[in-house]
C-alpha positions as CSV (number, residue, x, y, z in Angstrom):
1,M,-58.6,75.3,-45.3
2,E,-55.4,73.4,-45.0
3,R,-56.4,72.3,-41.5
4,H,-59.6,70.6,-42.8
5,I,-57.7,68.8,-45.6
6,Q,-55.1,67.6,-43.1
7,K,-57.8,66.3,-40.8
8,Y,-59.4,64.3,-43.7
9,L,-55.9,63.1,-44.8
10,K,-55.0,62.0,-41.2
11,T,-58.2,60.0,-41.0
12,I,-57.5,58.3,-44.3
13,V,-53.9,57.6,-43.3
14,T,-55.1,56.1,-40.0
15,E,-57.6,53.9,-41.7
16,I,-55.2,52.5,-44.3
17,K,-52.5,51.9,-41.7
18,S,-54.9,50.2,-39.3
19,E,-56.3,48.0,-42.0
20,R,-52.8,47.0,-43.2
21,K,-51.9,46.0,-39.7
22,K,-55.2,44.2,-39.1
23,Q,-54.7,42.1,-42.2
24,K,-51.0,41.5,-41.1
25,V,-49.7,42.9,-44.4
26,S,-46.2,44.2,-44.1
27,Q,-45.2,47.4,-45.8
28,K,-43.0,45.3,-48.0
29,R,-45.9,43.1,-49.1
30,L,-48.1,46.2,-49.7
31,S,-45.3,47.6,-51.8
32,A,-45.2,44.4,-53.9
33,L,-49.0,44.5,-54.3
34,T,-49.1,48.1,-55.4
35,G,-45.7,48.9,-56.9
36,I,-45.4,51.8,-54.4
37,S,-42.0,51.9,-52.7
38,T,-41.8,50.8,-49.0
39,Q,-40.2,54.1,-48.3
40,T,-43.2,56.0,-49.7
41,I,-45.6,53.8,-47.8
42,S,-43.7,54.3,-44.5
43,R,-43.5,58.1,-45.0
44,F,-47.2,58.2,-45.9
45,E,-48.2,56.2,-42.8
46,Q,-46.2,58.7,-40.7
47,A,-47.9,61.6,-42.5
48,E,-44.5,62.8,-43.7
49,E,-45.1,62.2,-47.4
50,N,-47.3,64.3,-49.7
51,I,-48.9,61.7,-51.8
52,Q,-51.1,61.8,-54.9
53,F,-54.7,60.9,-54.3
54,S,-54.4,58.2,-57.0
55,T,-51.7,56.6,-54.8
56,V,-53.9,56.8,-51.7
57,L,-56.7,55.0,-53.7
58,Q,-54.2,52.4,-54.9
59,L,-53.1,51.6,-51.3
60,A,-56.7,51.5,-50.1
61,D,-57.8,49.3,-53.0
62,A,-54.9,46.8,-52.3
63,L,-56.3,46.4,-48.8
64,G,-59.9,46.1,-49.9
65,L,-60.8,49.6,-48.6
66,H,-63.1,51.9,-50.5
67,L,-63.0,55.6,-49.8
68,E,-66.2,57.5,-50.1
69,I,-67.7,60.8,-49.0
70,A,-70.4,60.4,-46.4
71,S,-72.9,62.6,-48.2
72,P,-73.3,64.5,-51.4
73,R,-73.6,67.8,-49.4
74,G,-70.3,67.0,-47.6
75,F,-68.6,66.3,-50.9
76,Q,-70.0,69.5,-52.4
77,L,-68.6,71.5,-49.5
78,L,-65.2,69.8,-49.8
79,V,-65.1,70.5,-53.5
80,K,-66.0,74.2,-52.9
81,R,-63.3,74.5,-50.3
82,L,-60.7,72.8,-52.4
83,L,-61.5,75.0,-55.5
84,R,-61.5,78.2,-53.5
85,Y,-58.2,77.2,-51.9
86,A,-56.7,76.3,-55.3
87,L,-57.8,79.5,-56.8
88,E,-56.5,81.6,-53.9
89,K,-53.1,79.9,-54.0
90,D,-53.0,80.3,-57.8
91,I,-52.0,76.6,-58.3
92,P,-50.7,76.3,-61.9
93,E,-52.7,73.3,-62.8
94,V,-55.9,75.0,-61.7
95,A,-55.0,78.2,-63.5
96,D,-54.5,76.2,-66.7
97,L,-57.9,74.5,-66.3
98,M,-59.5,77.9,-65.7
99,L,-58.5,78.9,-69.3
100,D,-61.2,76.6,-70.6
101,E,-64.5,78.6,-70.7
102,E,-66.7,75.6,-69.9
103,I,-64.6,74.5,-66.9
104,R,-64.5,78.1,-65.7
105,A,-68.3,78.4,-65.8
106,I,-68.7,75.1,-63.9
107,V,-66.2,76.1,-61.2
108,Q,-67.9,79.5,-60.8
109,R,-71.3,77.7,-60.3
110,V,-69.8,75.3,-57.8
111,I,-68.0,77.9,-55.6
112,Q,-71.0,80.3,-55.4
């Protein structure tokens, strides 16, 4: 599971870094555009930094990139894998969400 997530993340990192260089935007300039520190951007581009998805979207947006899943089926499979992984690892935020009956029912339908 983690291998698949890392593969997708590596692709996203590569695309964002390539686009930044293509546009001749320095990390310092990208930092000024996004409010994300140059240190975080550098570590993200070297795949050393665990980064929130909202931050990834912010970086992509600043460069005019839009992330999308190629197909609804691909997205559904990714969501299933992520949910199963989160449930198996007993991630606290997911455990808290699972206390809500409606959310629990939706998750159970998705991962079946």
